[in-house]
C-alpha positions as CSV (number, residue, x, y, z in Angstrom):
1,X,62.0,176.5,85.7
2,X,62.2,173.6,88.1
3,X,63.0,173.8,91.8
4,X,66.4,172.2,91.2
5,X,67.3,174.9,88.7
6,X,66.3,177.6,91.1
7,X,68.3,175.9,93.9
8,X,71.4,175.7,91.6
9,X,71.1,179.3,90.7
10,X,70.8,180.4,94.4
11,X,73.7,178.1,95.3
12,X,75.9,179.6,92.6
13,X,75.0,183.2,93.6
14,X,75.7,182.4,97.3
15,X,79.1,180.8,96.6
16,X,80.2,183.6,94.3
17,X,79.2,186.2,96.8
18,X,81.0,184.4,99.6
19,X,84.2,184.1,97.6
20,X,84.2,187.7,96.6
21,X,83.5,188.8,100.2
22,X,86.2,186.5,101.5
23,X,88.7,188.0,99.0
24,X,87.8,191.5,100.1
25,X,88.1,190.6,103.7
26,X,91.5,189.1,103.3
27,X,92.8,192.1,101.4
28,X,91.5,194.3,104.2
29,X,89.6,196.6,101.9
30,X,86.7,196.7,99.5
31,X,88.8,198.1,96.6
32,X,88.5,197.1,93.0
33,X,91.6,194.9,93.1
34,X,90.3,192.7,95.8
35,X,86.9,192.5,94.1
36,X,88.5,191.6,90.8
37,X,90.6,188.9,92.5
38,X,87.6,187.4,94.2
39,X,85.6,187.5,91.0
40,X,88.3,185.7,89.2
41,X,88.6,183.0,91.9
42,X,84.8,182.6,91.9
43,X,84.8,182.2,88.1
44,X,87.4,179.5,88.4
45,X,85.5,177.7,91.1
46,X,82.2,177.8,89.1
47,X,84.1,176.5,86.0
48,X,85.4,173.6,88.2
49,X,81.8,172.9,89.4
50,X,80.6,172.9,85.8
51,X,83.3,170.5,84.7
52,X,82.5,168.1,87.5
53,X,78.8,168.3,86.6
54,X,79.6,167.7,82.9
55,X,81.7,164.7,83.8
56,X,79.0,163.3,86.0
57,X,76.4,163.8,83.2
58,X,78.5,161.9,80.7
59,X,79.3,159.1,83.2
60,X,75.6,158.7,84.0
61,X,74.5,158.7,80.3
62,X,77.3,156.2,79.4
63,X,76.0,153.8,82.1
64,X,72.5,154.0,80.6
65,X,73.6,153.4,77.1
66,X,75.5,150.3,78.2
67,X,72.3,148.7,79.4
């Protein structure tokens, strides 16, 4: 595993944890509903990051194929 993969995993874990904690703090409790809402929001955020990375990958490979 490369350092970049380790960094990406740590970043994803940190962002997910922060989103869930923020959701719980805004709800004023650490109940299961606030945790589920935070987890759902974190999943959507990670999917958005994945789509951006996928688009960047295809854009970079398209440029290389044109050369």
